[in-house]
Gaussian input, Z-matrix of N, CA and C with variables (Angstrom, degrees):
# hf/3-21g

backbone

0 1
 N
 C     1     B1
 C     2     B2     1     A1
 N     3     B3     2     A2     1     D1
 C     4     B4     3     A3     2     D2
 C     5     B5     4     A4     3     D3
 N     6     B6     5     A5     4     D4
 C     7     B7     6     A6     5     D5
 C     8     B8     7     A7     6     D6
 N     9     B9     8     A8     7     D7
 C    10    B10     9     A9     8     D8
 C    11    B11    10    A10     9     D9
 N    12    B12    11    A11    10    D10
 C    13    B13    12    A12    11    D11
 C    14    B14    13    A13    12    D12
 N    15    B15    14    A14    13    D13
 C    16    B16    15    A15    14    D14
 C    17    B17    16    A16    15    D15
 N    18    B18    17    A17    16    D16
 C    19    B19    18    A18    17    D17
 C    20    B20    19    A19    18    D18
 N    21    B21    20    A20    19    D19
 C    22    B22    21    A21    20    D20
 C    23    B23    22    A22    21    D21
 N    24    B24    23    A23    22    D22
 C    25    B25    24    A24    23    D23
 C    26    B26    25    A25    24    D24
 N    27    B27    26    A26    25    D25
 C    28    B28    27    A27    26    D26
 C    29    B29    28    A28    27    D27
 N    30    B30    29    A29    28    D28
 C    31    B31    30    A30    29    D29
 C    32    B32    31    A31    30    D30
 N    33    B33    32    A32    31    D31
 C    34    B34    33    A33    32    D32
 C    35    B35    34    A34    33    D33
 N    36    B36    35    A35    34    D34
 C    37    B37    36    A36    35    D35
 C    38    B38    37    A37    36    D36
 N    39    B39    38    A38    37    D37
 C    40    B40    39    A39    38    D38
 C    41    B41    40    A40    39    D39
 N    42    B42    41    A41    40    D40
 C    43    B43    42    A42    41    D41
 C    44    B44    43    A43    42    D42
 N    45    B45    44    A44    43    D43
 C    46    B46    45    A45    44    D44
 C    47    B47    46    A46    45    D45
 N    48    B48    47    A47    46    D46
 C    49    B49    48    A48    47    D47
 C    50    B50    49    A49    48    D48
 N    51    B51    50    A50    49    D49
 C    52    B52    51    A51    50    D50
 C    53    B53    52    A52    51    D51
 N    54    B54    53    A53    52    D52
 C    55    B55    54    A54    53    D53
 C    56    B56    55    A55    54    D54
 N    57    B57    56    A56    55    D55
 C    58    B58    57    A57    56    D56
 C    59    B59    58    A58    57    D57
 N    60    B60    59    A59    58    D58
 C    61    B61    60    A60    59    D59
 C    62    B62    61    A61    60    D60
 N    63    B63    62    A62    61    D61
 C    64    B64    63    A63    62    D62
 C    65    B65    64    A64    63    D63
 N    66    B66    65    A65    64    D64
 C    67    B67    66    A66    65    D65
 C    68    B68    67    A67    66    D66
 N    69    B69    68    A68    67    D67
 C    70    B70    69    A69    68    D68
 C    71    B71    70    A70    69    D69
 N    72    B72    71    A71    70    D70
 C    73    B73    72    A72    71    D71
 C    74    B74    73    A73    72    D72
 N    75    B75    74    A74    73    D73
 C    76    B76    75    A75    74    D74
 C    77    B77    76    A76    75    D75
 N    78    B78    77    A77    76    D76
 C    79    B79    78    A78    77    D77
 C    80    B80    79    A79    78    D78
 N    81    B81    80    A80    79    D79
 C    82    B82    81    A81    80    D80
 C    83    B83    82    A82    81    D81
 N    84    B84    83    A83    82    D82
 C    85    B85    84    A84    83    D83
 C    86    B86    85    A85    84    D84
 N    87    B87    86    A86    85    D85
 C    88    B88    87    A87    86    D86
 C    89    B89    88    A88    87    D87
 N    90    B90    89    A89    88    D88
 C    91    B91    90    A90    89    D89
 C    92    B92    91    A91    90    D90
 N    93    B93    92    A92    91    D91
 C    94    B94    93    A93    92    D92
 C    95    B95    94    A94    93    D93
 N    96    B96    95    A95    94    D94
 C    97    B97    96    A96    95    D95
 C    98    B98    97    A97    96    D96
 N    99    B99    98    A98    97    D97
 C   100   B100    99    A99    98    D98
 C   101   B101   100   A100    99    D99
 N   102   B102   101   A101   100   D100
 C   103   B103   102   A102   101   D101
 C   104   B104   103   A103   102   D102
 N   105   B105   104   A104   103   D103
 C   106   B106   105   A105   104   D104
 C   107   B107   106   A106   105   D105
 N   108   B108   107   A107   106   D106
 C   109   B109   108   A108   107   D107
 C   110   B110   109   A109   108   D108
 N   111   B111   110   A110   109   D109
 C   112   B112   111   A111   110   D110
 C   113   B113   112   A112   111   D111
 N   114   B114   113   A113   112   D112
 C   115   B115   114   A114   113   D113
 C   116   B116   115   A115   114   D114
 N   117   B117   116   A116   115   D115
 C   118   B118   117   A117   116   D116
 C   119   B119   118   A118   117   D117
 N   120   B120   119   A119   118   D118
 C   121   B121   120   A120   119   D119
 C   122   B122   121   A121   120   D120
 N   123   B123   122   A122   121   D121
 C   124   B124   123   A123   122   D122
 C   125   B125   124   A124   123   D123
 N   126   B126   125   A125   124   D124
 C   127   B127   126   A126   125   D125
 C   128   B128   127   A127   126   D126
 N   129   B129   128   A128   127   D127
 C   130   B130   129   A129   128   D128
 C   131   B131   130   A130   129   D129
 N   132   B132   131   A131   130   D130
 C   133   B133   132   A132   131   D131
 C   134   B134   133   A133   132   D132
 N   135   B135   134   A134   133   D133
 C   136   B136   135   A135   134   D134
 C   137   B137   136   A136   135   D135
 N   138   B138   137   A137   136   D136
 C   139   B139   138   A138   137   D137
 C   140   B140   139   A139   138   D138
 N   141   B141   140   A140   139   D139
 C   142   B142   141   A141   140   D140
 C   143   B143   142   A142   141   D141
 N   144   B144   143   A143   142   D142
 C   145   B145   144   A144   143   D143
 C   146   B146   145   A145   144   D144
 N   147   B147   146   A146   145   D145
 C   148   B148   147   A147   146   D146
 C   149   B149   148   A148   147   D147
 N   150   B150   149   A149   148   D148
 C   151   B151   150   A150   149   D149
 C   152   B152   151   A151   150   D150
 N   153   B153   152   A152   151   D151
 C   154   B154   153   A153   152   D152
 C   155   B155   154   A154   153   D153
 N   156   B156   155   A155   154   D154
 C   157   B157   156   A156   155   D155
 C   158   B158   157   A157   156   D156
 N   159   B159   158   A158   157   D157
 C   160   B160   159   A159   158   D158
 C   161   B161   160   A160   159   D159
 N   162   B162   161   A161   160   D160
 C   163   B163   162   A162   161   D161
 C   164   B164   163   A163   162   D162
 N   165   B165   164   A164   163   D163
 C   166   B166   165   A165   164   D164
 C   167   B167   166   A166   165   D165
 N   168   B168   167   A167   166   D166
 C   169   B169   168   A168   167   D167
 C   170   B170   169   A169   168   D168
 N   171   B171   170   A170   169   D169
 C   172   B172   171   A171   170   D170
 C   173   B173   172   A172   171   D171
 N   174   B174   173   A173   172   D172
 C   175   B175   174   A174   173   D173
 C   176   B176   175   A175   174   D174
 N   177   B177   176   A176   175   D175
 C   178   B178   177   A177   176   D176
 C   179   B179   178   A178   177   D177
 N   180   B180   179   A179   178   D178
 C   181   B181   180   A180   179   D179
 C   182   B182   181   A181   180   D180
 N   183   B183   182   A182   181   D181
 C   184   B184   183   A183   182   D182
 C   185   B185   184   A184   183   D183
 N   186   B186   185   A185   184   D184
 C   187   B187   186   A186   185   D185
 C   188   B188   187   A187   186   D186
 N   189   B189   188   A188   187   D187
 C   190   B190   189   A189   188   D188
 C   191   B191   190   A190   189   D189
 N   192   B192   191   A191   190   D190
 C   193   B193   192   A192   191   D191
 C   194   B194   193   A193   192   D192
 N   195   B195   194   A194   193   D193
 C   196   B196   195   A195   194   D194
 C   197   B197   196   A196   195   D195
 N   198   B198   197   A197   196   D196
 C   199   B199   198   A198   197   D197
 C   200   B200   199   A199   198   D198
 N   201   B201   200   A200   199   D199
 C   202   B202   201   A201   200   D200
 C   203   B203   202   A202   201   D201
 N   204   B204   203   A203   202   D202
 C   205   B205   204   A204   203   D203
 C   206   B206   205   A205   204   D204
 N   207   B207   206   A206   205   D205
 C   208   B208   207   A207   206   D206
 C   209   B209   208   A208   207   D207
 N   210   B210   209   A209   208   D208
 C   211   B211   210   A210   209   D209
 C   212   B212   211   A211   210   D210
 N   213   B213   212   A212   211   D211
 C   214   B214   213   A213   212   D212
 C   215   B215   214   A214   213   D213
 N   216   B216   215   A215   214   D214
 C   217   B217   216   A216   215   D215
 C   218   B218   217   A217   216   D216
 N   219   B219   218   A218   217   D217
 C   220   B220   219   A219   218   D218
 C   221   B221   220   A220   219   D219
 N   222   B222   221   A221   220   D220
 C   223   B223   222   A222   221   D221
 C   224   B224   223   A223   222   D222
 N   225   B225   224   A224   223   D223
 C   226   B226   225   A225   224   D224
 C   227   B227   226   A226   225   D225
 N   228   B228   227   A227   226   D226
 C   229   B229   228   A228   227   D227
 C   230   B230   229   A229   228   D228
 N   231   B231   230   A230   229   D229
 C   232   B232   231   A231   230   D230
 C   233   B233   232   A232   231   D231
 N   234   B234   233   A233   232   D232
 C   235   B235   234   A234   233   D233
 C   236   B236   235   A235   234   D234
 N   237   B237   236   A236   235   D235
 C   238   B238   237   A237   236   D236
 C   239   B239   238   A238   237   D237
 N   240   B240   239   A239   238   D238
 C   241   B241   240   A240   239   D239
 C   242   B242   241   A241   240   D240
 N   243   B243   242   A242   241   D241
 C   244   B244   243   A243   242   D242
 C   245   B245   244   A244   243   D243
 N   246   B246   245   A245   244   D244
 C   247   B247   246   A246   245   D245
 C   248   B248   247   A247   246   D246
 N   249   B249   248   A248   247   D247
 C   250   B250   249   A249   248   D248
 C   251   B251   250   A250   249   D249
 N   252   B252   251   A251   250   D250
 C   253   B253   252   A252   251   D251
 C   254   B254   253   A253   252   D252
 N   255   B255   254   A254   253   D253
 C   256   B256   255   A255   254   D254
 C   257   B257   256   A256   255   D255
 N   258   B258   257   A257   256   D256
 C   259   B259   258   A258   257   D257
 C   260   B260   259   A259   258   D258
 N   261   B261   260   A260   259   D259
 C   262   B262   261   A261   260   D260
 C   263   B263   262   A262   261   D261
 N   264   B264   263   A263   262   D262
 C   265   B265   264   A264   263   D263
 C   266   B266   265   A265   264   D264
 N   267   B267   266   A266   265   D265
 C   268   B268   267   A267   266   D266
 C   269   B269   268   A268   267   D267
 N   270   B270   269   A269   268   D268
 C   271   B271   270   A270   269   D269
 C   272   B272   271   A271   270   D270
 N   273   B273   272   A272   271   D271
 C   274   B274   273   A273   272   D272
 C   275   B275   274   A274   273   D273
 N   276   B276   275   A275   274   D274
 C   277   B277   276   A276   275   D275
 C   278   B278   277   A277   276   D276
 N   279   B279   278   A278   277   D277
 C   280   B280   279   A279   278   D278
 C   281   B281   280   A280   279   D279
 N   282   B282   281   A281   280   D280
 C   283   B283   282   A282   281   D281
 C   284   B284   283   A283   282   D282
 N   285   B285   284   A284   283   D283
 C   286   B286   285   A285   284   D284
 C   287   B287   286   A286   285   D285
 N   288   B288   287   A287   286   D286
 C   289   B289   288   A288   287   D287
 C   290   B290   289   A289   288   D288
 N   291   B291   290   A290   289   D289
 C   292   B292   291   A291   290   D290
 C   293   B293   292   A292   291   D291

   B1=1.4164
   B2=1.5688
   B3=1.2952
   B4=1.4484
   B5=1.4990
   B6=1.3033
   B7=1.4354
   B8=1.5552
   B9=1.3366
   B10=1.4824
   B11=1.5609
   B12=1.3062
   B13=1.4544
   B14=1.4920
   B15=1.2998
   B16=1.4633
   B17=1.5193
   B18=1.2872
   B19=1.4618
   B20=1.5053
   B21=1.3226
   B22=1.4566
   B23=1.5391
   B24=1.2980
   B25=1.5324
   B26=1.5579
   B27=1.3405
   B28=1.4105
   B29=1.5374
   B30=1.2851
   B31=1.4652
   B32=1.5762
   B33=1.2938
   B34=1.4365
   B35=1.5068
   B36=1.2938
   B37=1.4761
   B38=1.5057
   B39=1.3447
   B40=1.4862
   B41=1.5335
   B42=1.3419
   B43=1.3931
   B44=1.5078
   B45=1.3096
   B46=1.5205
   B47=1.4911
   B48=1.3038
   B49=1.4772
   B50=1.5523
   B51=1.2968
   B52=1.4648
   B53=1.5140
   B54=1.3774
   B55=1.4718
   B56=1.5342
   B57=1.3273
   B58=1.5072
   B59=1.5060
   B60=1.3095
   B61=1.4778
   B62=1.5417
   B63=1.3331
   B64=1.4248
   B65=1.5141
   B66=1.3687
   B67=1.4282
   B68=1.5451
   B69=1.2913
   B70=1.4956
   B71=1.5335
   B72=1.3357
   B73=1.4809
   B74=1.5478
   B75=1.3104
   B76=1.4652
   B77=1.5217
   B78=1.3358
   B79=1.4349
   B80=1.4924
   B81=1.3184
   B82=1.4584
   B83=1.4625
   B84=1.3688
   B85=1.4769
   B86=1.5000
   B87=1.2960
   B88=1.4598
   B89=1.5384
   B90=1.2700
   B91=1.5381
   B92=1.5120
   B93=1.2984
   B94=1.4698
   B95=1.5205
   B96=1.3187
   B97=1.4276
   B98=1.5595
   B99=1.3395
   B100=1.4439
   B101=1.5384
   B102=1.3328
   B103=1.4724
   B104=1.5252
   B105=1.3265
   B106=1.4991
   B107=1.5654
   B108=1.2929
   B109=1.4490
   B110=1.5259
   B111=1.3626
   B112=1.4772
   B113=1.5220
   B114=1.3110
   B115=1.4579
   B116=1.5165
   B117=1.3357
   B118=1.4448
   B119=1.4919
   B120=1.3168
   B121=1.4324
   B122=1.5905
   B123=1.2896
   B124=1.4456
   B125=1.5229
   B126=1.2659
   B127=1.5125
   B128=1.5407
   B129=1.3926
   B130=1.4674
   B131=1.5641
   B132=1.3144
   B133=1.4375
   B134=1.5398
   B135=1.3424
   B136=1.4671
   B137=1.5120
   B138=1.3673
   B139=1.4959
   B140=1.4987
   B141=1.2959
   B142=1.5176
   B143=1.5057
   B144=1.3094
   B145=1.4820
   B146=1.5212
   B147=1.3075
   B148=1.4471
   B149=1.5542
   B150=1.3422
   B151=1.4340
   B152=1.5153
   B153=1.3664
   B154=1.4689
   B155=1.5431
   B156=1.2556
   B157=1.4913
   B158=1.5432
   B159=1.3201
   B160=1.4407
   B161=1.4800
   B162=1.3016
   B163=1.4382
   B164=1.5384
   B165=1.3303
   B166=1.4795
   B167=1.4864
   B168=1.3392
   B169=1.4673
   B170=1.5101
   B171=1.3086
   B172=1.4388
   B173=1.5079
   B174=1.3431
   B175=1.4926
   B176=1.5500
   B177=1.3409
   B178=1.4707
   B179=1.5069
   B180=1.2697
   B181=1.4922
   B182=1.5657
   B183=1.3409
   B184=1.4676
   B185=1.4996
   B186=1.3439
   B187=1.4410
   B188=1.5456
   B189=1.3401
   B190=1.4948
   B191=1.4888
   B192=1.2818
   B193=1.4725
   B194=1.4722
   B195=1.3543
   B196=1.4941
   B197=1.5051
   B198=1.3310
   B199=1.4213
   B200=1.5439
   B201=1.3139
   B202=1.4398
   B203=1.5253
   B204=1.3783
   B205=1.4465
   B206=1.5037
   B207=1.3428
   B208=1.4856
   B209=1.5459
   B210=1.2883
   B211=1.5402
   B212=1.5287
   B213=1.2933
   B214=1.4331
   B215=1.5305
   B216=1.3381
   B217=1.4856
   B218=1.5021
   B219=1.2593
   B220=1.5066
   B221=1.5554
   B222=1.2931
   B223=1.4464
   B224=1.5362
   B225=1.2967
   B226=1.4418
   B227=1.5117
   B228=1.3019
   B229=1.4320
   B230=1.5458
   B231=1.3519
   B232=1.4173
   B233=1.5314
   B234=1.3426
   B235=1.4596
   B236=1.5037
   B237=1.3154
   B238=1.4983
   B239=1.5387
   B240=1.2948
   B241=1.4884
   B242=1.5061
   B243=1.3440
   B244=1.4545
   B245=1.5167
   B246=1.3603
   B247=1.4949
   B248=1.4498
   B249=1.3252
   B250=1.4831
   B251=1.4968
   B252=1.3610
   B253=1.4860
   B254=1.5223
   B255=1.3390
   B256=1.4667
   B257=1.5243
   B258=1.3656
   B259=1.4616
   B260=1.5674
   B261=1.3155
   B262=1.4527
   B263=1.5290
   B264=1.3408
   B265=1.5003
   B266=1.5564
   B267=1.3254
   B268=1.4759
   B269=1.5125
   B270=1.3197
   B271=1.4736
   B272=1.5140
   B273=1.3803
   B274=1.4298
   B275=1.5150
   B276=1.3713
   B277=1.4608
   B278=1.5047
   B279=1.3769
   B280=1.4496
   B281=1.5621
   B282=1.3226
   B283=1.4657
   B284=1.5168
   B285=1.2977
   B286=1.4949
   B287=1.4922
   B288=1.2947
   B289=1.4840
   B290=1.5127
   B291=1.3207
   B292=1.4984
   B293=1.5235
   A1=109.64
   A2=117.58
   A3=120.61
   A4=110.05
   A5=120.92
   A6=124.66
   A7=111.29
   A8=113.18
   A9=117.78
   A10=108.70
   A11=117.84
   A12=120.34
   A13=113.16
   A14=117.96
   A15=123.15
   A16=112.39
   A17=116.77
   A18=121.89
   A19=112.99
   A20=120.77
   A21=122.00
   A22=110.59
   A23=114.26
   A24=123.32
   A25=104.75
   A26=113.48
   A27=121.03
   A28=110.04
   A29=116.96
   A30=121.26
   A31=104.61
   A32=115.88
   A33=120.56
   A34=112.30
   A35=117.67
   A36=121.70
   A37=107.93
   A38=115.31
   A39=120.56
   A40=105.21
   A41=114.40
   A42=120.86
   A43=112.92
   A44=117.54
   A45=119.43
   A46=109.82
   A47=112.75
   A48=121.02
   A49=106.38
   A50=115.06
   A51=121.43
   A52=107.86
   A53=116.29
   A54=118.89
   A55=111.94
   A56=116.19
   A57=118.89
   A58=110.11
   A59=119.28
   A60=121.29
   A61=111.80
   A62=117.62
   A63=123.44
   A64=110.59
   A65=116.14
   A66=122.40
   A67=108.02
   A68=114.83
   A69=122.37
   A70=105.59
   A71=113.60
   A72=117.57
   A73=107.61
   A74=113.72
   A75=122.01
   A76=108.84
   A77=119.45
   A78=123.40
   A79=109.44
   A80=117.84
   A81=124.32
   A82=107.68
   A83=115.79
   A84=122.27
   A85=108.89
   A86=117.80
   A87=121.32
   A88=107.79
   A89=116.69
   A90=124.55
   A91=107.59
   A92=115.07
   A93=121.50
   A94=109.08
   A95=116.74
   A96=124.49
   A97=112.89
   A98=116.62
   A99=118.77
   A100=113.41
   A101=118.45
   A102=122.28
   A103=110.38
   A104=114.87
   A105=118.05
   A106=106.80
   A107=118.53
   A108=119.19
   A109=114.46
   A110=116.75
   A111=118.72
   A112=110.12
   A113=118.69
   A114=121.15
   A115=108.24
   A116=118.03
   A117=122.39
   A118=113.91
   A119=116.82
   A120=124.51
   A121=109.67
   A122=118.49
   A123=122.26
   A124=108.38
   A125=116.80
   A126=120.08
   A127=107.87
   A128=118.33
   A129=119.41
   A130=111.17
   A131=117.53
   A132=121.16
   A133=111.70
   A134=116.39
   A135=122.68
   A136=110.56
   A137=115.85
   A138=118.34
   A139=114.70
   A140=116.37
   A141=121.09
   A142=108.51
   A143=115.33
   A144=122.87
   A145=107.95
   A146=116.73
   A147=121.75
   A148=107.92
   A149=116.06
   A150=120.39
   A151=111.84
   A152=115.16
   A153=117.94
   A154=110.01
   A155=118.18
   A156=122.41
   A157=105.11
   A158=112.87
   A159=121.53
   A160=112.18
   A161=118.45
   A162=125.67
   A163=106.25
   A164=116.30
   A165=120.09
   A166=108.47
   A167=115.21
   A168=120.61
   A169=109.12
   A170=117.03
   A171=123.10
   A172=110.35
   A173=119.14
   A174=119.78
   A175=110.96
   A176=118.00
   A177=119.11
   A178=115.45
   A179=118.79
   A180=121.27
   A181=108.87
   A182=115.63
   A183=119.77
   A184=107.81
   A185=117.13
   A186=121.72
   A187=105.90
   A188=114.06
   A189=120.05
   A190=113.20
   A191=113.52
   A192=123.30
   A193=111.90
   A194=114.88
   A195=120.53
   A196=111.87
   A197=119.50
   A198=121.10
   A199=111.00
   A200=119.73
   A201=125.63
   A202=113.12
   A203=117.62
   A204=121.12
   A205=112.12
   A206=115.63
   A207=116.60
   A208=110.73
   A209=114.80
   A210=117.40
   A211=109.67
   A212=113.38
   A213=121.52
   A214=104.18
   A215=115.18
   A216=118.98
   A217=109.44
   A218=120.99
   A219=121.84
   A220=110.14
   A221=119.62
   A222=121.78
   A223=110.55
   A224=119.58
   A225=121.06
   A226=110.78
   A227=119.98
   A228=123.08
   A229=108.32
   A230=114.28
   A231=116.93
   A232=110.35
   A233=115.63
   A234=119.86
   A235=108.91
   A236=114.66
   A237=121.47
   A238=110.84
   A239=113.97
   A240=120.38
   A241=111.42
   A242=118.03
   A243=122.55
   A244=111.64
   A245=113.84
   A246=118.87
   A247=110.94
   A248=117.77
   A249=121.25
   A250=111.39
   A251=116.39
   A252=118.27
   A253=110.95
   A254=118.28
   A255=121.99
   A256=111.81
   A257=114.31
   A258=120.36
   A259=109.27
   A260=117.29
   A261=120.08
   A262=110.57
   A263=117.26
   A264=121.37
   A265=107.29
   A266=116.48
   A267=119.15
   A268=110.56
   A269=116.28
   A270=122.76
   A271=110.30
   A272=118.63
   A273=120.15
   A274=116.94
   A275=117.17
   A276=120.73
   A277=113.37
   A278=120.88
   A279=120.49
   A280=110.19
   A281=120.57
   A282=122.81
   A283=110.04
   A284=118.96
   A285=123.65
   A286=108.81
   A287=118.85
   A288=121.03
   A289=108.03
   A290=114.26
   A291=117.89
   A292=108.11
   D1=-29.62
   D2=-178.46
   D3=-65.97
   D4=-31.26
   D5=176.11
   D6=-57.79
   D7=-44.58
   D8=-179.25
   D9=-66.85
   D10=-39.57
   D11=179.44
   D12=-66.94
   D13=-28.75
   D14=176.66
   D15=-67.85
   D16=-19.06
   D17=-176.74
   D18=-96.75
   D19=0.66
   D20=-176.74
   D21=-136.39
   D22=157.99
   D23=168.35
   D24=-109.07
   D25=140.27
   D26=-179.51
   D27=-124.19
   D28=135.59
   D29=177.62
   D30=-128.05
   D31=140.36
   D32=177.79
   D33=-134.95
   D34=142.76
   D35=178.45
   D36=-140.79
   D37=145.24
   D38=171.03
   D39=-70.47
   D40=132.25
   D41=178.16
   D42=-104.00
   D43=-140.60
   D44=-176.81
   D45=-82.05
   D46=168.44
   D47=179.60
   D48=-119.89
   D49=134.80
   D50=176.86
   D51=-97.83
   D52=115.44
   D53=177.88
   D54=-65.90
   D55=-40.17
   D56=-175.21
   D57=-68.25
   D58=-40.09
   D59=-178.47
   D60=-92.08
   D61=-15.24
   D62=-177.90
   D63=58.22
   D64=48.76
   D65=-177.81
   D66=-125.72
   D67=147.67
   D68=178.34
   D69=-109.15
   D70=122.65
   D71=-179.20
   D72=-85.21
   D73=139.30
   D74=176.14
   D75=-119.13
   D76=121.46
   D77=175.12
   D78=-85.53
   D79=124.29
   D80=177.24
   D81=-116.80
   D82=122.37
   D83=177.76
   D84=-113.80
   D85=136.26
   D86=-179.74
   D87=-132.86
   D88=137.81
   D89=179.37
   D90=-138.95
   D91=146.32
   D92=174.00
   D93=-65.68
   D94=130.35
   D95=-178.75
   D96=-56.91
   D97=-37.54
   D98=-178.44
   D99=-66.53
   D100=-27.01
   D101=175.49
   D102=-66.61
   D103=-41.26
   D104=-177.94
   D105=-71.73
   D106=-40.14
   D107=178.00
   D108=-63.27
   D109=-34.62
   D110=174.90
   D111=-64.11
   D112=-38.43
   D113=-179.93
   D114=-65.63
   D115=-44.39
   D116=176.54
   D117=-57.57
   D118=-47.55
   D119=179.63
   D120=-61.14
   D121=-42.96
   D122=179.87
   D123=-65.36
   D124=-43.61
   D125=-178.42
   D126=-65.02
   D127=-43.34
   D128=178.05
   D129=-59.43
   D130=-40.52
   D131=-179.91
   D132=-60.29
   D133=-31.05
   D134=-179.96
   D135=-88.45
   D136=-1.24
   D137=-175.42
   D138=78.87
   D139=25.13
   D140=-176.96
   D141=-116.84
   D142=166.89
   D143=172.86
   D144=-119.61
   D145=155.20
   D146=-179.92
   D147=-103.24
   D148=123.54
   D149=-179.59
   D150=-96.32
   D151=-27.32
   D152=-172.46
   D153=-152.12
   D154=135.23
   D155=169.99
   D156=-131.22
   D157=115.09
   D158=-174.28
   D159=-133.29
   D160=-170.14
   D161=-178.53
   D162=-112.14
   D163=138.67
   D164=177.06
   D165=-89.62
   D166=127.67
   D167=176.57
   D168=-128.78
   D169=126.78
   D170=-174.67
   D171=-59.98
   D172=-33.55
   D173=-177.35
   D174=-82.86
   D175=-29.25
   D176=-173.95
   D177=-122.38
   D178=3.03
   D179=-178.69
   D180=79.92
   D181=-141.98
   D182=179.23
   D183=-82.09
   D184=131.67
   D185=-175.84
   D186=-125.52
   D187=136.24
   D188=173.73
   D189=85.41
   D190=166.82
   D191=170.82
   D192=-152.07
   D193=103.10
   D194=-175.27
   D195=-72.04
   D196=-13.45
   D197=-178.39
   D198=-77.55
   D199=-25.11
   D200=-177.47
   D201=-71.06
   D202=-39.47
   D203=-170.37
   D204=-132.57
   D205=84.46
   D206=175.12
   D207=-61.59
   D208=147.26
   D209=-174.58
   D210=-73.49
   D211=130.67
   D212=168.32
   D213=-140.74
   D214=159.16
   D215=-177.70
   D216=-59.70
   D217=-42.06
   D218=-176.88
   D219=-65.60
   D220=-26.39
   D221=-178.14
   D222=-75.04
   D223=-12.54
   D224=178.81
   D225=-83.11
   D226=-5.57
   D227=178.76
   D228=-110.07
   D229=157.16
   D230=177.26
   D231=-73.60
   D232=132.64
   D233=173.78
   D234=-81.55
   D235=170.32
   D236=174.76
   D237=-51.46
   D238=-45.98
   D239=-179.98
   D240=-62.09
   D241=-43.52
   D242=178.64
   D243=-58.96
   D244=-41.83
   D245=179.42
   D246=-66.08
   D247=-44.27
   D248=-179.55
   D249=-62.79
   D250=-42.43
   D251=-179.48
   D252=-68.20
   D253=-34.18
   D254=176.02
   D255=-62.24
   D256=-45.25
   D257=-178.51
   D258=-64.98
   D259=-43.55
   D260=179.22
   D261=-64.90
   D262=-41.20
   D263=-179.10
   D264=-62.18
   D265=-46.70
   D266=-177.64
   D267=-65.54
   D268=-39.17
   D269=-179.33
   D270=-64.58
   D271=-44.53
   D272=-178.08
   D273=-83.84
   D274=-13.64
   D275=-176.44
   D276=-56.72
   D277=-41.60
   D278=-178.87
   D279=-64.15
   D280=-19.01
   D281=-177.95
   D282=-79.37
   D283=-15.27
   D284=-175.65
   D285=-102.23
   D286=122.23
   D287=179.33
   D288=-84.48
   D289=143.63
   D290=-178.68
   D291=-96.19

């Protein structure tokens, strides 16, 4: 499985929260690593640097940044910080009116 993870970049972001289902949506974006590398090579050839590679969404504009979080097996699991942030978000969510 690590071979497959070496061929992709993964970006994840906490999305919306459903009050009725009490679920937190997580957006997971995956792109082939060679596509990102081709963009970087093209930018280098023009004397430029790439700051962000994301996905275009009609509803939300550019989403994600594959350059921030290269895929590794450990990144597919919640870190301690991810867990703490999720608990805080769920705890504070009832205080915010929709």
